[in-house]
C-alpha positions in Angstrom: 13.0 -1.2 24.7 14.6 0.2 21.5 12.5 -0.4 18.7 13.3 -0.2 15.3 10.2 0.1 13.0 10.6 -0.5 9.1 8.3 0.7 6.3 10.0 1.5 2.2 6.4 3.1 1.4 6.7 6.1 -0.9 3.3 7.4 -0.2 0.9 7.4 3.6 -2.0 5.6 3.3 -4.0 3.4 6.1 -0.9 0.8 7.0 1.8 4.3 7.3 -1.3 5.9 9.4 -0.9 2.8 11.7 2.8 3.2 11.8 2.7 6.9 13.2 0.0 6.0 15.9 2.0 2.9 16.8 5.2 4.6 17.0 3.5 7.6 19.0 2.1 5.8 21.2 5.2 3.4 22.4 7.6 6.4 22.4 4.7 7.9 24.8 5.3 5.0 26.9 9.2 5.3 27.3 10.9 2.7 24.5 12.9 4.7 22.3 11.7 4.5 18.9 13.7 4.0 15.7 12.0 4.0 12.1 14.0 3.3 8.3 12.5 5.3 6.2 12.8 5.4 2.2 15.0 8.2 1.0 12.2 9.3 -1.5 8.8 9.1 0.8 6.9 11.5 1.3 5.5 11.1 4.9 8.3 11.8 7.0 7.1 14.9 8.4 4.3 12.6 10.2 6.8 11.9 12.2 8.1 14.8 13.9 7.6 13.2 17.4 10.8 11.8 16.6 13.9 13.1 17.0 16.1 13.5 13.9 18.7 11.1 14.8 16.0 8.1 15.6 15.5 8.5 11.5 17.6 6.3 9.3 17.1 6.2 5.3 18.1 3.5 3.3 16.9 2.0 -0.3 15.1 -1.3 0.2 14.9 -2.1 -3.9 13.7 -5.5 -3.6 12.9 -7.9 -1.4 16.2 -9.8 -1.5 18.2 -6.0 -0.3 21.3 -7.6 0.9 23.0 -4.5 0.5 20.5 -2.5 2.6 20.0 -5.2 5.2 23.7 -4.6 6.0 23.3 -1.2 7.0 20.4 -1.6 8.9 22.1 -4.1 10.8 25.1 -1.4 11.7 22.3 1.1 12.5 20.6 -1.6 14.9 24.0 -2.7 16.2 25.9 1.0 16.7 22.1 1.9 18.5 21.4 -2.0 20.6 18.0 -1.9 19.3 16.0 -5.2 20.5 13.2 -5.5 18.2 12.7 -5.1 14.3 9.1 -4.3 12.8 9.1 -4.6 9.5 5.4 -3.8 7.7 6.0 -3.9 3.6 6.4 -7.3 1.9 9.5 -6.3 0.2 11.1 -5.4 3.7 9.9 -8.5 5.5 13.6 -10.1 3.8 16.1 -7.5 4.5 14.6 -7.3 8.1 14.9 -10.8 8.8 18.5 -10.4 7.0 18.9 -8.0 9.3 18.1 -9.8 12.6 20.7 -12.6 11.3 23.8 -10.6 11.2 22.6 -8.4 14.3 22.2 -11.3 16.1 20.8 -9.8 19.1 17.8 -8.4 17.3 14.4 -10.0 17.5 12.4 -9.8 14.2 8.3 -9.1 13.9 6.6 -8.4 11.0 3.0 -7.0 10.4 0.8 -7.7 7.6 -1.2 -5.4 6.2 -2.8 -6.4 3.7 -4.7 -9.7 2.4 -2.5 -10.8 -0.9 -1.1 -14.1 -0.3 2.5 -14.6 0.4 4.9 -16.2 -1.7 5.6 -19.7 -0.6 9.5 -19.0 -0.3 8.9 -16.7 2.8 8.4 -20.2 4.7 11.8 -20.8 4.4 13.3 -17.3 4.3 11.5 -15.6 7.3 12.6 -19.0 9.7 13.9 -16.2 12.2 10.5 -14.4 12.1 9.8 -14.3 16.2 5.9 -12.9 15.4 3.7 -12.2 12.5 1.5 -9.7 13.7 -1.9 -10.2 11.1 -4.8 -7.1 11.3 -7.5 -9.2 11.1 -9.3 -12.1 11.3 -8.9 -12.8 7.7 -5.2 -11.5 7.3 -4.5 -14.4 9.5 -6.5 -16.9 7.6 -4.2 -16.0 4.5 -0.7 -16.1 7.0 -1.4 -19.9 8.1 -0.5 -21.8 5.0 3.0 -19.5 5.4 3.7 -19.5 9.7 3.0 -21.6 12.6 -0.1 -20.8 14.3 1.8 -20.3 17.4 3.6 -17.7 15.2 0.8 -15.7 14.2 -1.1 -13.5 16.0 -3.8 -11.1 15.5 -3.7 -7.5 16.8 -6.6 -4.9 15.6 -5.9 -1.8 13.8 -6.8 0.9 16.8 -7.7 4.5 16.9 -8.1 7.1 19.0 -12.0 7.4 18.9 -12.5 10.9 20.4 -15.6 11.6 18.5 -16.2 15.6 17.6 -18.9 17.5 20.0 -21.9 18.2 18.4 -21.4 22.2 18.1 -18.0 21.4 16.5 -19.5 19.2 14.8 -22.0 21.2 12.8 -19.3 24.1 12.7 -17.0 21.8 10.2 -19.8 20.9 8.3 -21.3 23.8 7.8 -17.0 24.5 6.9 -16.7 22.0 4.7 -20.0 23.0 2.4 -19.0 26.8 2.4 -15.3 25.9 1.2 -16.2 23.8 -1.5 -19.4 25.4 -2.4 -21.8 22.9 -1.2 -25.4 23.7 -0.6 -26.1 23.5 3.2 -29.1 21.0 2.3 -27.5 19.1 0.2 -26.4 15.2 1.3 -23.0 14.5 1.5 -22.3 10.9 0.4 -18.1 10.4 0.2 -15.8 7.5 0.4 -11.9 7.8 1.2 -9.1 5.5 -0.1 -5.7 5.3 -2.8 -7.6 5.7 -5.9 -7.4 2.4 -8.0 -9.2 0.0 -8.8 -9.7 -2.7 -6.1 -10.8 0.0 -3.7 -14.3 0.1 -5.9 -14.2 3.9 -6.8 -15.5 3.1 -9.9 -18.6 1.2 -8.4 -18.7 4.2 -6.2 -19.7 6.5 -9.3 -21.6 4.1 -11.1 -23.5 4.1 -7.5 -24.1 7.8 -8.0 -25.5 7.6 -11.2 -28.0 5.7 -9.8 -28.5 7.5 -6.4 -28.7 10.7 -8.4 -31.9 9.7 -10.5 -33.7 10.1 -7.1 -32.3 12.4 -5.2 -31.3 16.1 -6.4 -29.5 16.7 -3.5 -27.3 14.3 -3.2 -23.3 15.1 -3.3 -20.7 12.8 -3.7 -16.9 13.6 -2.6 -14.2 10.8 -3.6 -11.3 11.7 -1.9 -7.5 9.9 -2.3 -5.0 10.3 -4.4 -4.1 8.6 -7.8 -0.6 6.6 -8.1 -1.5 5.6 -11.7 0.4 5.9 -14.5 -0.3 10.0 -15.4 -3.6 9.9 -13.4 -5.5 8.0 -16.0 -7.4 6.5 -12.8 -8.7 9.5 -11.6 -9.8 10.5 -15.6 -11.5 7.5 -15.9 -14.0 8.3 -13.1 -14.2 11.8 -14.0 -15.0 10.6 -18.1 -17.7 8.3 -16.4 -19.2 11.4 -13.7 -19.4 13.4 -17.7 -21.6 11.1 -18.8 -23.7 11.1 -16.2 -23.8 14.8 -16.2 -22.9 15.2 -12.8 -19.6 17.2 -12.5 -21.1 19.6 -10.9 -22.1 17.3 -7.9 -18.6 15.3 -7.8 -15.7 17.0 -5.5 -12.3 15.1 -5.9 -9.9 16.0 -3.0 -6.2 14.0 -2.8 -6.3 13.4 1.0 -8.0 15.4 4.0 -5.6 16.4 6.9 -8.1 16.4 9.6 -10.0 13.2 8.1 -12.0 13.0 11.3 -13.9 16.7 10.8 -14.0 15.5 7.0 -16.0 11.9 7.9 -18.0 13.9 10.6 -19.3 16.2 7.8 -20.5 13.3 5.6 -24.0 12.0 5.6 -23.0 8.4 4.3 -19.9 7.2 3.9 -18.7 4.6 1.2 -16.4 1.5 1.8 -16.9 0.2 -2.1 -13.5 -1.6 -1.7 -13.5 -5.4 -3.7 -11.2 -6.1 -0.9 -9.8 -5.1 2.0 -7.9 -6.7 4.8 -8.9 -4.3 7.8 -10.3 -0.7 6.8 -9.1 2.5 8.6 -11.0 4.4 7.0 -14.0 2.2 7.9 -12.9 2.8 11.6 -12.2 6.1 11.5 -16.2 6.9 10.6 -17.3 4.4 13.0 -15.4 6.3 15.9 -17.0 9.7 14.4 -20.4 8.2 14.7 -21.0 8.7 10.8 -23.6 6.3 8.9 -21.7 3.5 7.0 -22.3 1.9 3.9 -19.3 -0.9 3.2 -19.5 -3.6 0.6 -19.0 -7.6 1.8 -15.0 -7.7 2.4 -13.2 -9.7 5.0 -12.3 -6.5 6.7 -15.9 -4.5 6.4 -17.3 -7.8 7.8 -14.5 -7.9 10.6 -15.4 -4.5 12.0 -19.3 -4.2 11.0 -22.5 -5.8 11.7 -25.0 -5.8 8.5 -28.1 -4.0 10.3 -26.7 -3.1 13.3 -24.0 -1.0 12.7 -24.0 -0.7 9.1 -24.9 -1.5 5.9 -23.6 -4.1 4.0 -23.4 -4.7 -0.3 -22.3 -7.7 -2.4 -19.0 -6.4 -3.9 -18.7 -4.9 -7.7 -22.5 -4.6 -7.0 -23.4 -0.7 -7.5 -27.0 -0.8 -8.2 -27.4 -2.6 -4.7 -24.7 -0.4 -3.5 -26.5 2.7 -4.4 -29.8 0.8 -2.6 -27.9 1.0 0.6 -27.1 4.4 0.4 -30.3 5.5 -0.5 -31.9 3.5 2.7 -29.6 5.3 5.1 -30.6 9.1 3.5 -34.0 8.3 3.6 -34.8 7.2 7.0 -32.9 9.3 9.6 -33.8 6.8 12.4 -31.7 3.9 11.2 -28.9 6.1 10.1 -28.9 7.6 13.3 -29.4 4.1 15.2 -26.8 2.6 13.2 -24.0 5.2 13.4 -24.8 5.1 17.3 -23.9 1.3 17.4 -21.3 1.7 15.0 -19.5 4.6 17.2 -20.0 1.9 20.4 -18.2 -1.0 18.5 -15.0 1.0 17.7 -14.6 2.3 21.5 -15.2 -1.0 22.7 -13.3 -3.3 20.3 -10.7 -1.1 17.9 -8.9 1.3 20.5 -5.6 3.0 20.0 -4.8 2.0 23.0 -5.6 -1.8 23.1 -3.6 -1.9 20.1 -0.4 -0.4 22.0 -0.9 -2.5 24.8 -1.7 -5.7 22.1 1.5 -4.8 20.7 3.8 -3.8 23.3 2.8 -7.2 25.4 4.2 -9.2 22.1 7.4 -7.4 21.7 8.2 -8.0 25.8 7.4 -12.0 25.2 9.1 -12.1 22.6 12.2 -10.6 24.1 11.6 -12.9 27.1 11.5 -15.9 25.0 15.1 -15.1 23.2 17.2 -17.7 23.1 
């Protein structure tokens, strides 16, 4: 198959990680994969497995990108592309127009977020072949827009390779040495773009509670701040100064080797207020890292409270702190939950299964082409 993936995302996040994994998997299976990206994107280097000529630059400035659609349609026709797959909301209508113009290509979209779509999408995207929802919660949000037979749940998948014990210990020690963290510190970390919806403010408040009872707890916040002038990160650091915890916090923009980072945590925390799926949670599950998460739709789909993680109410920093303390002070429970989470990741969310299901959906879409 010849498949074009469209994403106008500027920065790299969970949805983009999913797209990279999907493209690599499809290429490894012999399909010809193309991508359409915005010229100012910051993550094209991650497509180093694709030939340069398979990467097309186009500016999709808004949801009604008619001129962008015409450019993409010309590319689609020249390359004989059969599937056009859009991943960002503002790309949906241009992708739909591309398939109307090119006539031979079929339109697929993936919905990575829980925010409701607009009612006009029901009419504007009538030529949609299939909508992929990354979780049951996302699937429910799509029901008012698309017929049930046009919605398919395909959960995000992950290469669930686990760092071996010796390698895990080495990475843990390297991380602490590199960042001047005591080797006996209990490292509690969170990963995600810095913004209110991701709950880092609650994480800092919970850290203030944990620090009252634990002198060796150290806290790591990983994620870029795309707010104006980095104001959200500055707010978090002001809170940390108020608690007197400056020496016990580390901020990182990103980690190139996320599995190694998560393996170095004693507890991974997902404090989100809303989560459609939670790739960082899945990464922590795969690395057998103990998890505390808030009760978002995505977290509840991935985890089972008391079986594979501890789940706290959304926007309740005190409950979040108590759950973290529970794992830090009970090694047996922490190990049991982490092992159960690891097994669940292997059984339910493998990268191979995600690619299998997406590939099968593409074939079905092409077989049903009129």
